[in-house]
N, C-alpha and C positions, 0 to 999 in steps of 0.2 A: 624270600619274596613270594615264592610260589605258595608257601604255607599261609602267608598273610592274605594272599588273594583268596585262598580256599576258605579261611575263616570269615573273611569279609563277605564272600558269596553266600555262605551258610547263614550268616547273620541277616543279610538282606532278604534271603528267602523266607526265614522265620518272620521277619518284620512284615513282609508283604502278605503272607498268609494270615497272620494275626490281625493286621490292619484291615484286610478284606472281610474277615469274620466280624470284627467290631463295626465296620461301616455298614454291613448288611443288617446287623442287629439295631444299630442306631436308626437306619432308614425305616425299618419296620416299626420300631417303637414310636418314632417321631410321627410317622404317618397316622398311627392310631391316635396320638395326642392331637394332631391337627384335625382329625375327624371329630374328636370330642370337643375341641375348642370352637370349631365353626359349625357345630350342630345347629340346625334350624335356620342357617343363613344360606343365601343363594350362592354357594361356592361349589363349583364342579370338581370332579375327580382330578382333572388335569391341573387345576389351580392348587389343589391340596398337595399333589405330587411336586409341583413347582416350589411350594413353600417348604416341603420336606427337604428337597435338594438344596435349597438356599440355606437352611439351618444346619446341614450336615458338616460343612467345612469348619464351622465354629466348634461343634461338638468334637470332631476329630482332633482339632488343635488342642482342646483341653485334655484329651486322653493320651496325648503323645508320651508323657512320662510313664504311664502304665504300659503302653505298647513297648517302650524301651526295656522296661524290666522283664516283661513276659518274653520278649524276643531274646534277651540275654539268657534267661532261664532255659528256654527251649534249646538254644545253641549249646550251652555248656552241659546240660543234662544229657543231650544227645551225644556230645563228644565223650562224656564220662562213660556212658553205657557202651559205647563202641571201643573204649580204651584208647581213643585217639589222644586224649590228654596225657595219659601215661606214656605213650610213645613220644609225644612232643617233649615231655620232660626228659625222657631217656636219651634224646639226641642233644641234650644240653640247653634247651630253650626253657626259660623259667615261665611260670604262670603269668607273671606280670607282662612279659614280652608277648605272650599269646594274646593279651588284651589289646595290643596296639591296633590291630585291624578293626575289631568292633568299636573301639573308641574313635578311630578315624571316621568310620561310617556314621557314628552318632554325631560327630561334629559336622559332617556334611549335611546330614538330615536336619540338624539344628540350624545350620546356616540357611538352608532352603526354606525352613519354616519361617525364619525372620524375614528373609528377602522376598519370598514368593507367596507362602501361605498366608502371612499376615495381611498383605494387601487384598488377597482374595477373600479372607474372612471379613475384613472391613467392608468391602463392597457388597458381599452377599448378605451380611447382617443388616446393613442399611436398606438394601432392597427388600429384605424380609419384613422389616418394620414398616416400610412404606406400603407394601401389599397388604400386610395384616391390618393396618389402620384403614386402608381403602375398603377391604372386605367387611370390616366391622361397621363401615359407614360413618366413621368419625372424621373423615377428611384428613388431609395432610397438614402437619404442623412442623414447620422448619425454622430453626434459628441459625443465623450466621452473623459473623462479626467482620467488620472492615474498618478502614480508617475513617469512614464517614459515620460510624456508629453501629447500632444494632438493627438487624433486619429480622422481622418475624413474619411468618406466613401461617395463617390459620385457615382451616377449611371446614366446610359443612355442606350438606346437600343443597343449601341455598346459594352457595358460591364461595369464592375465596376472598380473603382480605390480606393485604400486605401492610405491615406496620413498620415504620422507621422511627427511630429515636436517636438523638445525638448524645444523650446521657442516660444514666440509670442509677438506681439506688444501691448497687452492689450485688443484686441477685436477679436482675432483669424482671422483677415483679413490680417495681416502680420505675416508670420511664419518664423522661423529660424531653420537651420540645418534640412532640409526637406528630407524625403525619400518617394517616390511614387512608388507603385506597381500597375500595370495595368493588368487586367484580361479580357480575351475574354468572350463572353456571355456563352460559355459552361463551363467556370471556369478555363481554363488553363492560366498560366501567359504569358503576352505578352512582357512586358519590365519593367525595373527598372530604376528609376531616382533618383539621389541625387542632392541637390542644397544647396547653402549657405543660400538663403532666397527665399520666395515665397510671392507675393503680389496679392491679388484678385483685378483685374481691369476689370470691366464690366463682360463679360462672359468668361474671361480667368484668369488662374493663370500665372503670369509673374515670371519666375524663373531666378535667377541670379547665374552665374557660375555653370551651371548644367552639369552633365555627365549622358549619356543615355546608358544603356546596353540592346540590344535586346535579348529577351529570346525565341528563336525559336529552335526547334529540329534540331540537327546536326550543330548548329552554335556556334562558340566560342564567348561568350559574351564579354570577355575582348578585344579580337582582333577586334571585330566589334563595340566597344564602341566609342561614339562621344562626344566631349565637345562643350558647347555653352556658350558664355558670357551671352546671354539672350535667353530664350526659353518660348514660349507661349503655354499653354495647355488648351483646352476648358474645361469648367466646368458647371455643373448645379447648383452649389452653388451660393448664393448671400449673401451679408452682413446681410440682414434682416433674411434670413433663419438660418444663423449661430447664430445670436442674439436670435432668437426664440428657437433654440435648447438649448442655454445656459439659457435663461430667461423664460422658460415655466414651472414654478413649478407645475402647475396642472397635468403635465404628470409624476410627481414623487410621489411615495407612501409616505405617512407621515412617515412610518417606515424608509424609505431610505433618507428622507430629511436631517437629521443631517449629515449623511456621505457625501451627495452631497454638502452641504454647506461647509464642511471642504475641500473637493476636489477643489471646486471653489476658496476658499480662498488661498489654497496652490498654485493653478495655476495662481493666480494673478487677477482673475475676481471678479467683484462686486457680493456680496452675499445678498445684501439688499432685492431684490425682493423675494428671497427664504425665507429669515428670516421673512419677513412680512407675506408671505403666510402660513408659518409654525405656526406662532402665531395666525393668523386669524382662521386657522383650529382648533387649540386647544380651541379657544374662541367660536367656533360655538355652542356647547351645551348651553352656557350661552345666546347667542343671540336667540336661539330657545325658551328658557324659557321666555325671554323678549317678544317675539312675542305672546306667550300664554297669558301673563299678559296684553298685549295691547288689544288683542281680548276680554278678560274678562272685562277689565275696561269699555268698552262701552256696553256690552251686559248682565251684571249681574244685570238686572233690570226687573221688572214685565212688561209684555206687556200692562197692562191696563194704564200705563203712556203714551203710544203712542211713536211715533218717533223711532220705531225700525229700519225702513229703513235708517233713517239718522244716527243712531248710528252705524249700520253695515258699511255704507259708510265711516263714520269718522274713524272707526277702520282700514279699509283697506287702506285708504289714509295715516293715520299715520304710518302704517306698511311699505308702500312703501317709505315714507319719511325717516324712520329710515334705511331702506335697502339702499337707495341712499346715506345717510350720511356715512354708514359703508363703502360702495364702494369708496366714495370720500376720506375718511380717509385712506383707503388702498392705493389709488393712491398717496396721499401725502407722505405716509410712504415709498413707493417704490421709489419715487423721492428724498427722503432724506430731505423733508421739515419738517417732524415731526419725533420724535423717533419711533422706531419699536413698542415698548410696547404700546405707546399711540395710534398709528394707529390701532393696533389689539384689544386692550382691552377697550379703552375709549368708542367707540360706543355701544358695548353690555352693559357695565355698565351704561351708560347714559340712554339707552332704558329701562333697568331694573328699575332704580330709578324713571324714569319718569312714567312708568306704575304703579309702587307701589304707587307713590304719587297720581295718579288718583284714584286708588283703595281705598286708605285710605281716600281720600276726599269724595268718594261716599259711603263708607261703613258706615252703620248705626248701626253696632254691633249686 
């Protein structure tokens, strides 16, 4: 038990140091990217730093598999150089038994990633997108689903518009039974529009059989109402932005994903992308454990055998290959080419069994 605590502490120390180094690099590189992205706009240094800090959790979440491999390499290369692995085996403890502590720590980190880091990444990424759109002057565009239908909000320097529709054509580009409320920049309502349908064409909503009520002080809205067979209204929304709002599961907390999937299904949208993301997140602790085993499979050897540099390089390259395979399987799952469970759970399980096979092959008991 004492030896397990010692290995766990050494692994946590390596993980903390490597994570700190990578976080520092990410912040510096992303700050330069934010300066380049908002060059020429009225965005201060404090706002750029804020954007950088908001994007950092998502980047660190993506880098966790690499951090796991590097932490494992640092741990076992250090133990091999100090002959602590040899002593561990000499007292009758196998190499696989020595992995119990790092694997347990990886499971804890994976559990915290799913339960704590995932909601943080969802919140910070959403806030980053909102601030980025505001600084670019494109206004905020939000899509939400409810039992009453689809709600859209589009923004521009001239004000905000709230769009409600009770039906859609399957992609939220064609809406039915539409109501639009337009507000001035200071927040007062300007006009109300109802239409049988609205279709997004280019930079305009094309409304069919629309009726417009002006909402100005001292004016009778009904008496001033006008009817139009066809009416075009400018919009900042695009089909791509609407699809991103529907299909960006990374911006939804894992606790809210099941309800979001149900709402999308009731509204008639495809839920496959969200289902795959949900299962991938649940399988993340298992994938992190597999990365620990991959790192250990190439470095649990004494340095007197030589080839340490080649072993480290092999471990990192195999880790990158497994990470690529996992992402490729996720894409196939989102496109409907393979089942959701297979896309999410097959790569972590395959990586786990592959690394266990390498360990058992190298283990001398």
